[in-house]
N, C-alpha and C positions, 0 to 999 in steps of 0.2 A: 882211327881215333887214338890219340895218346892220352893216357891217364896217369896222373901223379897222385901218390898216396903218402900222407904224412903218418909216421909212426913214432911213438914216444917210449922211452925206457922208463919203467915205473917199478915200484915194489910189487912183487907177485901178489895176486889177489888172495892167495891161500895163506900168506904170511900174516901172523899176528903182529901188528905194529906196536913198537915199544918207543915211548917218548923218553928223550934224554933226561937224566936226573936234574939238570939245571934248567929244563924247560926251553932250551934253545932250538929244539927241533926234534926230528925223528931219528932214531938210531939206525944207521944203514950198514954198520959193520957186520960183514958176513951174511947179509940178508940177500935172499934170492931175488933177482930182478928179471922182469919179463917185458914183453911188448904189451902196451896198454890194451886191454880186452876189446874196447870199442874200435881201436885201430886194427886189430886182427879181423874184425868184421869188415872194415873198409878194404883191407887187403884181399879178403875172400871175394868181396864184390868185384874188385878190379880183375882178379884172376878169372872169375866166372865170365866177366865181360870178354876177356881175351879168349877163353875157351869157346864162347859162343860166336866169336868173330866180330863182335862189336868194337873191341879194342885191338889195336895192333901192337902197342907197346905199353908196358907198365913200369913206372919209375917210382921207387920207394925213397922217401926222404926222412932223415932224422936229424935232430939238433941235440947235441950233447957231448959227453966226454968220450974218450977213445973206446971205453968199454961198451958204448952204445952200438958199436959195430956188431955185437952179438945179435941185437934186435934187427939190424939191417940184414944180417945173414939169414935170420928167420924169415924176413920178408922175401928175400931172394929164394928161399926154399919153398915158400908159398907159390912162387911162380913169377915174381917180378923179374924183369929183364935186366935191369941195372939199378944202381942205388947212388944216392948222394948223401954224404955225411958232412954236415956243418959242425965242425968240432969246436967245442967250448967247455971249459970247466966251470963256468959261471952259471948261476941259476937263471934260466930263461923263463920270463913271465909271458903271459899270453900276447901282449901287444908286440913285444920283440919277436916272438915266434911268428906272429902274423906278418910282420915286416919282412922276415927272412923268407917265408913261404911265398909272399907276394913277389919278391925279387926273383926267386927261382921259377915261379910261374911265368913271369915275363920272359925269362931266359929260355925256358923249355917249350912254352906255348902249348900246353896240353888242352884238350877239350873239357876235361873234368878234373877237379881237385877233390879227392875224397879224404875226409878226416873222420875220426871217431867223434861222436857228439861231445865228448868230454874225456878228460884223463882222470883216472881213479885216484891220483895222488892229490890233486887240488880241487877236482870237481868244478872247475871254473866255467866250462861251457862257454868259452869266449873266442877261441882262436879261429875257428871256421868263420864265424860271423865277422870278425875283425878283418880277416884276410879278404873276404868278399867285398867289404866296404872299401878297403885300400885299393882293390883292383877295379872297383865300380862294376862288379859282376853280379848276376842273379845268384841267389842262394836258396837252398832247400835244406832245412835242418830236420833232425830227428827222423831220418828216412827209414821206413820199415818195408818199402817196396819201391823199386825203380824200373821204369821202362824207357827205352831209348827209341826215338823215331826221327832219323835224320839229325837235324840240328836242334832238336827239342828233347827234353826229358820230362816224363810224367812221374812225379814223386808222391807217394803216400806217406804222410807225416803223422807221427804219434803226438797228439796234442791233449791238453787236459780234458777236453770234452769228448774225446774219441779219436777218430781218424779224419784227416783232411788231405785231399788230393789236389795238387797244384801242378801246373806245367811251366817249365822255365826254358828259356833259350840257352843254348850252349855257345861259348864256354860258360861254366857255372861252378860254384862251390857246393858240394853236397856233404852233409855230415850224417853219419850212420848211427842208427839206434839198434837196440839189442835184438829185435826180432827180424832184422833184415835177412840174416842167414846164420848158419852154424859153421864157424871156421873149420877147415879140414885138419885132420891129424897129419902132422909132418912125418913123412917117411924117410928112412935113412938114405936111400939113393938120392932123394931130392935135397937132403941136407948136404950130402957130399958134392952134388953138382953146384950148389950155391956157393961153395968155397972158390969156385973158378970164375964166378960172375964178377964183373967190374964194379968197384965202388969209387966214386969220384969224391975225394976228400978236399975240403976247403975250410977256411975260417970265417967267422962273422966279419972280420976286418976285410977279407977278400971281397965280400959282397958290398962293402961300403954301407953297412947298416948302422944306424944310430940307435943305441940301446934306449928303450923306453924307461921313463922314471920308475924306479923300483918301489913296490909296496914293501914296507918293512914289517916283518913279523915280530911283534914284541914279546910274545910268549906262546908256547905250545903246551897243552895240557891234555892228559887222557880224559875220556868221558867219565862221569861219576859212576861209582859202583851201583849196580841195580839193587833195589831193595828186594828182600826175599818175598816170594808170593805168600798170600794168605788164603787159607781155605775158608769158605763160607758155607753155611748150612742151607740157605735158600736165597731166592731172589730179593726178598725184603732186606736181608742182611747185606747183600751185595749193594743194593741201592743206598742203604744207610751209610756204608763205608765210602761209597763214591761221593755222597753229600758231604761227609766229613772232610774229604780232600778237596772239595770245591769243584768236582768234576761234573756235577749235575745240579 
C-alpha cells in the first residue's frame, strides 16, 4: 500500500500571534514556523502503518514557499520515503490545495491520502473533504482510530455526540484528529538521514492547476482583552451578577 500525507507550514503553536498594526494580517517576521500539529499526527499514522507492514511507501507532500522544505525534511525524518514540494509564494486557500492534492493523487495512485483534520492557521477544516469530492473517493474525517483490512478501512470518528465507527473502501481520504496518536520525537540520526532523501520540486503551473477564486480578508484584529475576574461571596451573588450580564 502506498500512502500520501499532506503537511502544511504554519506558525508554531507555541508562538503568541501578533496582528500587524494596519490590520492587514499576522506578523510573520522572525516567527518560528513548524509542521501543522494535525499533519504531524497524519505523518505518525503513516509511519506506523509502514512499521506494521501495512504500507510499503510513504510520500509527504507540501504546498508553499521554498522555506516549506524545512517541514518536508521533518516529514522525511519521521520516516517518509520521499517528498513532493509544490512551490508557490502565493497564499493557497483550501480549494486550490485540494485541486493540487487531487492532481498528485491521480499521479501517484496511493491507497490512502492522510491529512490533518484542519490547519491551525485558518482552522478551515475543508481541504480533506474537498479533495475527496474532487476525486470522487470515500472519506473518513476526524479519525481517532484506524484499522485496515484488505481494501477496507474501519475508522472511528470523533463527532459531537461521541464516537462513530464507519467502514470505507480504499482508496480513500482520511483526516486525522488529536487522539489518533502521539507523534514521535525526532532523533538527530533520523534528521541527518532525512537530508539525503529525495524531494521532487514542481510549481502549481507544472500541474496545470487553476487557482480557485480567492476569499479576500478585509481586516485582521486581535481578540478583545479579557475583563478581569470578580470575586463573589456566595452563590446568590454569583447568580445575581450572571443575571446582570444576561447569562441566565
